[in-house]
C-alpha positions, 0 to 999 in steps of 0.5 A, spaced: 808 106 814 811 113 812 813 118 818 807 123 815 802 116 815 804 115 823 803 122 824 810 125 825 813 129 822 821 129 819 825 134 823 825 140 818 832 139 814 835 145 816 838 146 821 842 140 820 843 139 828 836 136 831 832 142 833 833 145 841 826 144 845 824 150 849 824 148 856 817 151 858 813 152 853 810 159 852 803 157 850 800 153 856 799 160 860 794 163 854 792 157 850 787 152 855 786 146 851 793 146 848 794 139 851 788 137 847 791 140 840 798 136 841 795 129 842 795 128 835 798 129 828 804 133 827 806 134 835 813 137 833 810 142 828 804 144 832 808 145 838 812 150 834 806 154 832 803 154 838 809 156 841 810 162 837 803 165 837 803 164 844 809 169 844 805 174 840 799 173 845 803 175 851 807 181 847 799 184 846 798 185 853 795 193 852 796 194 860 804 192 859 804 197 853 801 202 857 807 201 863 812 202 856 809 208 853 805 212 858 809 215 864 807 219 871 812 224 874 807 225 879 805 232 876 805 230 869 803 225 865 807 224 859 803 220 853 803 221 845 808 225 845 806 231 850 806 232 857 798 234 861 799 237 867 795 233 872 795 238 877 792 243 874 786 239 871 779 240 874 778 233 874 780 227 870 776 222 867 777 215 864 771 213 859 772 207 854 769 201 851 772 195 847 776 189 848 782 191 851 780 197 854 779 194 861 787 192 861 788 200 859 783 202 865 787 198 870 794 200 868 791 207 868 789 206 875 795 203 877 799 209 875 794 215 877 790 212 883 785 217 886 787 222 881 782 219 877 775 222 879 771 218 876 770 212 869 767 207 865 769 202 861 764 197 857 767 191 856 764 184 853 766 179 859 765 181 867 772 183 868 777 180 873 781 187 874 778 190 880 778 198 879 776 202 884 776 209 881 773 206 874 767 202 873 766 197 869 760 194 866 759 188 860 755 189 854 754 184 848 758 184 842 758 183 836 751 184 836 749 190 840 744 189 846 740 193 850 746 193 855 749 195 849 744 202 848 745 203 856 753 203 855 752 208 849 747 213 853 752 213 859 758 215 856 754 220 852 752 222 858 758 223 862 762 227 855 757 231 855 758 233 863 765 235 862 767 242 860 774 246 860 780 244 865 777 236 865 783 231 862 778 226 858 782 219 857 779 214 853 780 207 851 776 205 845 779 199 842 776 194 838 769 191 839 767 198 841 762 199 836 757 194 839 759 194 846 757 202 846 752 202 841 747 209 841 743 210 834 741 217 832 735 221 833 730 218 827 733 211 828 731 205 833 735 201 836 732 194 833 734 198 826 741 199 828 742 192 830 740 189 824 744 194 820 749 191 825 747 184 823 747 185 815 754 189 815 757 183 819 754 177 814 756 181 808 764 179 808 765 187 808 772 189 811 772 193 818 774 199 814 767 199 810 763 196 816 765 202 820 764 207 814 757 205 815 756 205 823 759 211 824 754 215 820 748 212 823 750 214 831 750 218 836 757 217 839 761 214 833 765 219 828 768 223 833 760 225 836 763 223 844 769 228 843 764 233 840 759 233 846 765 233 851 766 240 849 772 244 852 775 238 855 782 236 853 782 229 850 787 223 850 786 217 846 789 210 848 788 205 844 791 199 840 790 197 833 786 191 831 785 194 824 789 194 817 793 201 816 792 203 824 788 208 821 786 212 828 779 214 826 777 206 826 780 205 832 777 210 836 772 213 832 768 216 838 773 221 839 777 222 833 776 226 827 772 222 822 775 221 815 769 218 811 763 221 809 756 219 808 756 218 801 761 213 802 757 209 807 751 209 802 756 207 797 759 201 802 751 199 803 749 199 795 757 195 793 755 190 798 748 189 795 745 191 803 741 198 800 734 195 800 734 190 806 737 195 810 731 199 814 728 204 811 729 209 817 737 208 816 736 210 809 733 216 811 738 218 816 743 217 811 741 221 806 740 227 812 745 232 813 745 229 821 749 223 819 755 227 817 760 227 822 762 233 825 768 237 825 773 236 831 778 242 829 780 247 834 779 242 839 785 239 844 786 232 842 792 227 842 791 219 840 797 215 842 796 208 838 800 204 844 800 197 840 799 194 833 800 187 830 807 190 827 809 191 834 808 184 836 811 180 830 818 181 833 816 177 839 814 172 835 820 171 831 825 172 837 821 166 840 822 161 833 829 163 833 830 160 840 826 154 838 831 153 832 827 155 827 828 161 822 823 166 822 820 169 816 815 175 817 810 176 812 807 182 814 801 186 818 797 188 813 795 182 809 787 182 807 782 177 803 777 172 804 778 167 809 778 161 805 782 164 799 787 167 804 788 160 807 788 155 801 793 160 799 798 159 805 796 152 805 799 151 797 805 156 799 807 152 805 806 145 802 810 147 797 816 149 801 815 143 805 816 138 799 820 143 794 824 147 798 821 153 795 820 159 796 821 157 803 826 151 805 824 147 811 826 149 818 822 156 816 816 159 820 811 164 817 809 169 821 803 175 820 799 179 825 794 184 824 791 181 818 784 181 816 780 175 813 773 176 811 767 171 810 762 173 806 755 169 809 750 172 805 753 167 799 754 160 801 753 156 795 746 154 797 747 152 804 745 155 810 751 157 814 753 154 821 758 157 827 765 159 825 769 165 824 775 167 819 780 164 823 777 158 824 775 157 816 782 159 814 785 154 818 780 149 814 782 152 807 790 151 810 789 144 812 785 142 805 790 145 801 796 142 805 794 135 805 794 134 798 802 133 796 804 129 803 807 135 806 810 136 813 807 143 815 802 146 821 799 152 822 795 156 827 790 162 825 787 165 831 784 172 833 787 176 839 781 177 842 780 169 844 773 170 840 774 169 833 768 171 829 764 172 835 765 165 837 767 161 845 773 159 840 779 163 838 781 159 832 784 153 829 791 149 830 791 144 824 797 141 820 797 137 813 794 130 816 788 134 818 784 133 812 786 126 812 783 125 818 777 128 816 776 124 811 777 118 816 771 121 820 767 122 813 768 130 814 768 133 807 772 139 808 769 142 802 762 141 804 764 145 811 768 151 808 762 152 803 757 152 809 761 156 814 760 151 819 768 151 821 767 151 829 763 144 829 769 141 824 774 143 828 772 141 835 770 134 832 777 134 830 781 136 836 783 142 832 779 148 835 784 153 839 780 155 846 784 161 850 778 165 853 778 172 853 785 175 852 784 182 855 787 185 848 785 186 841 791 186 835 787 183 831 789 176 828 795 172 828 797 167 823 804 162 824 806 156 820 811 152 820 815 148 815 817 142 816 821 136 811 816 132 807 816 125 808 819 124 800 814 122 796 813 128 793 820 129 790 823 132 796 830 135 795 835 129 796 
């Protein structure tokens, strides 16, 4: 029996000395089921990828980003490269929606205290933060509910009641489009919900999805800022999209750069135009669908945290564990199964042939974007899962073909991959064999988009619970030395 067959990887070939162990695993506090993930497979490699991913999650805390980048000296609030005279403000209002919004609001309340006159934040889960000046309400994601409609209505009502002399601080982050959802006149809420569902199943990128949603809304596309006529607006946000474009991050209060014709083009390109409700098509052909111009408005936006920002923290953790970090970047996009398969092949080739990376390397990416097209399931229905879970299984399928010694973590930093209760998957190059031993076909699972059930059965499903942040995806792959069966250099 080889080391790989016994479920134990050989140590990486470089560095030559045994790799140092971290005195305290860094992932146990952020990954709820770490013990389950480490009771099988290539345990040493799994520890490395979980540890490095855990460092990324901790570095992505939006409240700490507020503490670093926003300063209050008792009179002026400094953010986004300018100062705001709070003593001269008639009132200060904090509003927002999204997965990372509560942590931003909590940090603001700690900083400003009773200077905040009122506030409303919409989140997916009941908040553990006990806020005094800012109300926190729960709504639904990724498909909006009546709670989402009510939240959108209340945000619009607050904004419309402001005026000159008011500082409106907003915290709109990823997930806000579903959590606060208000359809425009002439479009029913049922039609708006159907539009969201069709877009999410289409495999469209977040930029394409938001291009459509911004033009079928009463608050997106800068419309909330337009309602707050005369108010000074400070937007604090974190990025969960490739490119960190402001009008994708906090679009209710930022100038839209897309057009209604662009939204129509997305729907036609994705084969959805004939399926969306007639009232949506009619709205998109009317002038009311164009986003308002915000020129002349006093709006400042500060992006507090991006995927690029957490890469160095993960690299430092990998180095502390004795591994060589290689940063793959923060702008990777593609179809989940294809991306996962590519990474699996790349890692396996590196493990068995020391190219293009040598064993002892950890590959790190953050803020990538993987998509799953549920409308094309090769004739199968589709089950439950998310892009990171599907990436993990595709990685395992590719990496398990050549006797390599690699492991990978693929997770959504918000703790909910594809809207599921799981954050992603932790797999290694023995996962495919374990699946076969259980008569589980990874080909069929990926074709059916049923990753959650498969990863749960294999003990490879990552659970973090709500993390309070949202900087898109975190991908970490550790390359160990192969067991020698596939021509490992001597």
